[in-house]
Structures are given as structure tokens and as C-alpha cells.
N, C-alpha and C positions, 0 to 999 in steps of 0.2 A: 468735241466730236462724240464724247461719251453720251450726250443727251440722246444720240440716235439709238444707242443700245437700250436705254431706258424706255424710249418711246416704242421701239419695235417689240420689245419684251412685253410691254403693257398691252399693245395692240394684239399680238399673238395670244397671249393669255386671256384676253377679253373675248376672243373668238370662242374659246373653251366656255367661258362664263355665259355667253349667249346661248350656247347649246345646252348648258346645265340648267338654265332658268326655265320654268314651265311656260307653256303657250308661247313659244318663240314665233308662231305664225301671226301673232297679234302685234308684232312690232318689226321694224326693218332689220334686215341682216346686219347692216353697217352701224346701227344706232349705238350699241354697247361698245363695240371696239372704238367707235370715233370718240365716245365720251371719255373712255379710258386713255386714249392717245393724248387728247387735249389736256386732261387733268394731269397726267404724268409729265407732259411737257412744261406745264405752268408750275407745278410743284418742284420739278428739278431746277428749272430756271430761278424760281424764287429762293430756293435754299442755296443755290450757286451765288446768287446776289448777296445772300445774308453771310456768305463767307464759309459755308460748309465744303469741305475738300471733296474732290471726286472719288477718292478712295474710302470715303466714310460709309459705313454699312447703312446708317440711318437715312442718308440721302437716296440710296437705292430703295430701301424698304418704304420710305415715305412716298416716293414717286411712283413706283410699280404698285405697291400695295394700295396706296391711296387712290390711284386710278382704277385699280380693279374693284375696290370697295365701293367707290362712289358710282361706278358704271353699273355694278350689280344693283345698288339701290335704285338708281335711275331706271334701269330696265324693269325692275319689279313695279316701280311706281307708274311707268308708262304702260305697262301691261294692264294694271288694275284700272287705270284711267280709260284705257281703250275698252275694257270690259264694260265699265259704267256707261260709256258713251254709246257702245253698240246696243246695250240693253235699252237705253233711253230711245235710240232711234227705232228699234225693233217695236217698242210699245207705241211709239208715235205713228209708225206705219201700220200698226195692227198686225204684226206678223207673229 
């Protein structure tokens, strides 16, 4: 049941990450929180299967911090890709 705490914390903190990243209008509102939630769940589950105890600080840091880090990177990459795609489309349309 502790996995729910890690997943909810990662999702809630990733909402703040979404608003802190620039050009949030170029990506979906739920993209960054969804990535953080999935990564946190996978990391938490993987570490639990590896034998890390639920009260271990590193389990929480890896799951929540890893989810936030990867979601921030993915959000920045998606925004950059969207900028490039939009520029290509504008030039193709002659705008």
C-alpha cells in the first residue's frame, strides 16, 4: 500500500514541474504527471522486488526523485520536439 504514497507524491509534485517548465502550452497538461507516475510506480516496484525495505530512504528518493527527473527531461524534450515540428509545418505551409 505504500506504493500509493509514492505514486501520488510523484504525480502531485510533477504537476508543479509541468508549471515550472517553459512553454507548457506546447504539451498536454497530463503528460509530465503521467510520466512521473508511471516511472515512480515502476521504480518502486522494481526496488521492492529487489528486496529494498519500505522504510528505506533510497526507495522513496529513487521512486519519487527518479519520476520527477525523468518527467522533467521528457517534458523538455517533448516541448523542443513540438517547437521543431511546428516550425517545419509553418515553413511547409508558408506561414
